[in-house]
N, C-alpha and C positions, 0 to 999 in steps of 0.2 A: 197860251198853248190853246190850237182849237180840239174842240171836242175828239176830232177822229184821231189827231196826232198823239193826245192824251191816251187812247184807247190803242195803238199803237204802240205806244211806249210802254203802258201796263203790259199787253200783250207779249211784249218782244221781254220783256223783265222775266217773265216765267221759263225762256225757253232754256237755259242752263240748268233747271231742278233735272235731278237725276230720276222722276218720277215720270216715267213713259205717259201715264195719261195727262199730268199735267203739262209737258210738252207738246202732245196730241191738241189738247182743247185750246193752246195756247194758238197751235198752225193753224187749227181751223177756223178761227178769230181773226186770223193773219190773211189767211185767205179771201174770208168773205170782206173784209175792210179793204182790201187790196183792189174789188172791183169797183170801188169808189176813190180811192186813195192812191196812187202809184206808188207813194211816197213805201207803203206798207211792203212792196216787193222784195227789197232784199232783209226782209224781218222773214219774210215767208217761205223765202229760199232758204235762210239761217234756220228755220223751224224743219224743213225738210231736210237736211242734213243733219239737225240734232237727233231727230228720229233716227235716219240711218247710224250715225253712231252709234245710238243706243242699242241699235238691232245688231253692231258688229259688222256693218257691211258699210264698205267707200262710199263717202260723203260725192254727190254730184257736184255741188257747186265753190266746195273750197272755203266754207264759211270756218269751219270747227278746227279747232288746235286741241293739242294736248302736250302733257308737260314729261317730255322723256330727259332723263340724266340733267335734270336742273335749264333743260332748253324747252322753248316753246318751239313746237312743230305742226305742219299740218297734221291731220286725221288724214289717213289715205284717201286719194282720191279717184273717181270711175274716171279714166282715161279717155271713156269716148264724148266725155261732156267739154264742149267748145268754149273758147273763151266769148264767140259771139252770142253764145247763148248766155252764159255768165252778163254779157252786157245787157241781154234784152230784161234781166231781173235788176238791171243798177246795179251790177258788183263789176268790181276790175277784174283782170286777167289774173289768171292762176299765179303770175310771178309775182305780181304785186300784193298777192293772198300771202302768198309763200313768204316774202320779204314782211312783211306786217308781222307774221308769226314770227320771225327768226329775231324781229327789232322787239317783239312785244308787244306792237300796237294794234 
């Protein structure tokens, strides 16, 4: 694994934290890595969504899920974000992200 890939993986591993400062630091690191390695893009998007989730806001990209009544569902998503915008960040469309959540994937 390359050094960049290792740094991306290490930062991405911190995104599920409930500590906002930890998530914000990981997100900022992913943004910096994104400038050199496009593979960081979907992880940076997930960091942005995680910060919004921690703040109780709808997510932009559709990367965050919650458990409700034993089911995995998407955290509310800002309807103004389009699938073409998600694609620019290396993410699939919202329907695919929702399907992955429902399937637990």
